[in-house]
N, C-alpha and C positions, 0 to 999 in steps of 0.2 A: 263377386259377393256384394250384396246390397244390405244396408242396415237402415232401419226406420224405427220410429218410436210409436208406442201404443198408448193412447190416453185412456186407459181402462181401469175401472175401480174394482175393489175386492168382490163386491156383489156379482159383477159381470164375470169375473174370473171363476167364481164358484159355479156359476151357471155353465160356463164353458167346460169346466171339469166334469160336471154331471152329465152334459150332453156328449162328451167325448171330443169336443172341439179342441180342448187343451189336454195333452197327455203329460203325465208326470213320470212316466215309466221309460224314458229314453234309455237305450242300452248303455250309454256312457255314464249314466247317473248312478250314484250309490242308492241303496235301499232307503226307504223312509225310516223314521224313528231313530235317526242318528243323534238327535239332540237330547240333552237331559231336560228334566222338567224346568229347571231354572233357565236354561237357554231359551226354551219355548216361552217362558213367562216374560223374559226380558224383551223379546220381540214385541209382545203385546204392549208392554210398557213403553217401548220406543215409539210405537205408533201413536199412543195417547200423548206422550211427552213431546212429540214432534222432533225426535232425534233423527239424525241422518241414518238412512237405511240403504244398503247397497242395492244397485239395480238388479232387475231380473233379465235374463237373456232367453229368448225363445227362438227356435228354428221354425220358420214359416214355410209352408209347402202346400201343395194341392193333393187331395186324395184322388181316388180313381174316378169319382164322380165330378171332379173339378171344384169341390168345396174347399175353402181355405181352412187349413188345420195348423195347430201350433204344438210344438214339442218343447218342453222345458229343458234348457241346457244348464242353467244356473239359477238357483232359487227354489229348488224343490223342497228343501227343508222349511223354508219360510212359508211357502204356500200350503204344504201339508200340515204345518203347525197351526196356521190360522183356520184351515178347514176343520181340523180336529177340535180346536178350542171352541169354535162357533157351532159345532154340531150339538144335537140333543144330548149326547152322552159325552160331552167334552170334558177335558181335564180341568182340575182346579189350579189356579196360579200358585206358584211357589211361595212359601212363607217369607222368603227374603225379597220378594218383589217390592220395589220402592213405591211410596205414594206418588200420586200424579195430580197435576192441576189441569183441569179441562174447563174452559170457559169461566175462568176465575173461581172455580170451585175445587176444593181439595178432595181427593178420593183415595181411600185405602183399598189396595188391590189384593193384598195377601190372602191366599186360600179361597178366593172367589172363583166361581164358575161364570161362564159368559152370561147366562140368564140372571145372575145375581148382580151384575154390573148395572150402573145407572143407565137410563135411556141415552143420555148424552155420550157416555163411553161406548155403548154398543153402536150407536150411529157413527161415531168417529172411526171405529174399527171397520165397519162394513162399507163406509164411504171412502176409506183410504185408497189413494192411488199410488202404487209403486211406479218408479221409473222403469219402464220396460223397453228393451231393445229387441226388435224382431230382425232376425238374420235370414236372408233367403238367397237362393242361388249359390250356396256354399258347398264345396266338396266335402266328403267325409273327413279328409285329411285336415282341411281348414277347421271343421267343427271340432275335431279332436284337439287341435292346437289351441283353439279358443278356450276350450274347457280346461286344458292343462294350465294355461296362463291365468285363468280366473281362480284356480284352486291351488296356488302355490302353498306348499305345506307350511303349517304353523308349528314352530318348535314345541315339543311336548315338555311338560314339567316333569320333575323326578317322580312325583306321585303317579302321573299318567303313564310314565314309562314302566311302572310296576305291572301294568296289565300285560305288557309284552314279556316281562320276566315270568309271570305266572302262567301265561298261556290262555287260549281262548275259553276253555271249559271253566277254569277257575275264575276268569274275568267275568264270564256270564253269571256265575253264582254271586260274585261280589256285587255286580249291578243289581241283581235281585235283592240283595241285602240292603244296599244303601238307597234303594228306592222304596223301602218300607216306611210307614208313616213317621217313625221316630226321626229318621234322617231327613225326610222331605218337609215335615210340618213342625217338629218340636225344637229343632236346633235354632239357636239365636246367632245367626251369621250375618255378616255384611254381604252385600251383593257381590263385592269383589272376591271375598273369601269363597263364596259358593261357586263363582265362576271358575276359580282355581281348583274346583272339586274338593273342597274341604270335607264334605260328607264321606267321600272315599278315603281321604286321609285319616279322618277320625275313626272310621271302621278298621283300617289297617293298624293304627296305633292301638286300638282296643284289643284287636287280635294278638298283637305283640305282647301286650301287658297280661292278657289271659294266659299266654304261653309261658310268660315269666312265672305266673302264679301256679300253673298246673304242670308245666313241663320243665321248669327250671331253666328256661331259655336265658342265655347269658347276654345281657343287654347293656348298652352304654347311654341310652336315651331313646327319644321317640321323634327325632328329627327326620327330615326327608331321607338323609343318608342312612340313618338307622333303619328306617322302614324299608328302604331298598334292600339293605343287607338281610333283613328279616324275610322279605319276599323271596330272595334267593335261597334262603334256608328251608322254606316250606314248599317250594316248587315240587309238584307231584307227590307231596307227602301230607297235605292237609286233609285228614281223613273225615269220614262222615260223622263220627261222634263229635268232633270239633265243630263241624258245620252246624250240626243240630243244636249244639250249645249256643253258638252265636245267634242262630235263628230264634231260639227260645228267649234269649236276652233281648233281642231287638223287638220281638213281639210283646214281651212284658213291658218294655219301655214305651212302646207305641200305645199300650193300654194305660200306662202311667201318665203320659203327657199327650193329650189330644190336641193341644195348641202350642204355639211357640212359647218357650219358657226362657226368661231372661238369664237364668243361671247357666243354661246349656250353651255357653260360648265355646269357642274352639279349644281353649286350654282346659276347660272343665268337663266337656262331654266324655272324653275317654275315661276320666275318673268315675263318672256316674255309670258308664257302661260296665266297667269292671265291678263296681260296687253292687250293681244290680244282680250280678251272679251271687254275691253274698246274700242278697235279699231273697233270691229264689231258694237258696240252700236252707234258709231259715223260715220259709213259708210266709214271708212278709207280703201283705196284700199290696196291690198296686196303689190304692188310694192312700195307704199309710206311707209307702215309699215316697209318693208325691208330696205328702205333708212334710216328711223329713227334709226333702230337697228344698221345699218352700222355706222352712225354718232356717236351714243351714245357709241358704243363699241370701237370706234377708238380714243376717247378723254378721257384722264385721268380725273377722278372725285374723289376728295378727300372725299366728303361726301359719295359717293357710296362705296368707298374703306373701310370706317369705318364699313360697314356691311359685309365685307368679312373676310377671315382669319379663324383661328381656332374658333370654336364655331359658325360658320355661320348658323347653323340650329336652333339656339336659337331664341326666339321670337323677342328680341330687334334688333338683327342684320338683321333678315329677314324683319322686319318692316322698317328698314333704307333703305334696297335695294329697297323694293316695293315703298316707298314714294319718293325716289330720282328719280327713273326711271319714275314714274308717273308724277312728276313735270316737268321733261324734255319733256315727251310726251305731256303734256298740252301746254307747251310753243312752241314746235315744230309745233303742229297742230292748235295752237291758239284756244284752247277750254278751258272750265272751269270745274273744279271739276269732275274728272272722278271717284272719290271715290273708289280707288283701294282696300281698305280694308272695305268699306261700312260703316265706322264710322269716325267721326271727330277725330282729334288728341286729343282734350280735352277729349272726351269720352273714347278714348283708354287709356289715362293717368289715368283717373278716375278708370277704370277697374283694371289697374295694381296696383294703390294705395290701392284699397279695398282688393286686394289679400294679400298684405303685406307679413308678415313673412311666412305665409302658403305656398305661391308659392315658396319663396326662399328655404324653407326646402325641398319641393318636388323636385325642380330642383337639389338640392345638392344630394339627394338620387339617382336620375336618373343618374347624372354625375358619381357618385360612381359606379353604376351598369355598366355603359358603359365603364368606364375607363379600365376594364379588358377584354373587348371584342374587341380585335384588328381587327377582321375580319369585325365587324359590326358597330363599334362606330363612328358615324359621329362627335360627340363632339371632339374626339381626332384625327379625320381624317384631314389632311392638306386641306386647301382650294384648289380648282382646279388650281388656278394660280401658286401654288407652285410646280405643276407637271412639269412646264417648257414647252418649245416648243415641247419636245418629248412626244407626246400624248400616246406613247406606252411604257412609262416608266414602267419597272417591268414585261413586258410580258415574258421575257426569264426566269424569276425566277419561274414561275408557271408551274407545270406539267399538261399535259392532260392525266389523269390517267385512265379514263374509259368513257363509253358512258354517264354516269350520270354527269360527270364533264365537258364534252365538252359543257359541257354545253356552174365687181364689180358693180357698180350701177349707176343710173342717176346722172347728175351733179346737176341740180335744177329742180324739178318738177314744172309744171305750177302753177301759183298762185291760179287759180280757184279751185285747189284741196284742198286749205286751208293749205298748207304746208309752214312753215317758212324756209327761207334759212339762218337764222342766226346761224352760227356754234358756236358762243360764248356762247350760252346757255348751252353747254355741259361742258364748262370749270369749274373747281372747283372755288367756290366763297368764 
């Protein structure tokens, strides 16, 4: 077996792919499209930011006519991502894509297509050279062993494991949902949160809370442990009516928020998702719902703040946030009892009282389990607000090690819409 390097740029690689000199469909490879939009976007950012990017590995051989050919063994997702992004109908970069400095100029990359980038950024991408190793005269056994060693499995987070619990059909539907514009463009997530698949987590948390509201699901919080238990409970039972409801809400929110919204952080987004169901039930227009979230998010509210901070995934703090934003919603739109949790406060308290010591002991055990899991523990994870204004905090500290890891408004709406113009209702009382 011989190994050599190829000093080849992205433009040349694209040409090789189009001519068939470089194949991306090696039998040993996974299918294209394995990466999320954020993983794809971070590859583009890494090239522009001059971050380290893992090498590509090609098998080099001769075809029947004696022409040199290459087959991609490692790096298919990277190459197919760049080819897709640079094409005429390429994807837009994720809203969580960090800014980048190229030739002493700062550029915002979020939500941009390739043709919308500056000329400097486009040239930087097309002129980029991967480190490429070409392997020739290797047996099929050696090729398989090389591929296996290059693709050592990366441990899944608890949220990612939920896909395995729910099965392939449900997981495919979940992907369709969290790839809708609300999840890909409107959420205000740090790059690290998005890499840990926060959109999927927010979707599952929202589904859990909707089942609390509509089905009386017995819940103890919306942590990763709680979401896992919820997924176990809905396996093979999440019917089409529920799916249609979630899809309707996601589409409504996609219409409501067409760009990244500062209030839609990880701890707030599930509250807004459930509240959107109330908005649909009362025929609230998307523009009016957006105005409400703008107003609510821009006013400090001491009661709502009590439900944030460390432990914000616990039932008591989640309930506080839901009830406070629902009360403001009712006052703003002059409606009564949107029942955001589906039960009265007295019933909720009665349920908690009957659980007594048993619930407390179970929560204590779960807290103990989560305390040692730095990568996944929401109980010990700081609240979104503690991340500060820099939504990309921590991005430079995480390596992109392999394909598996790349992983304002109207002033006052018309009164016939039923919208109150009283800003005072958002103030802490």
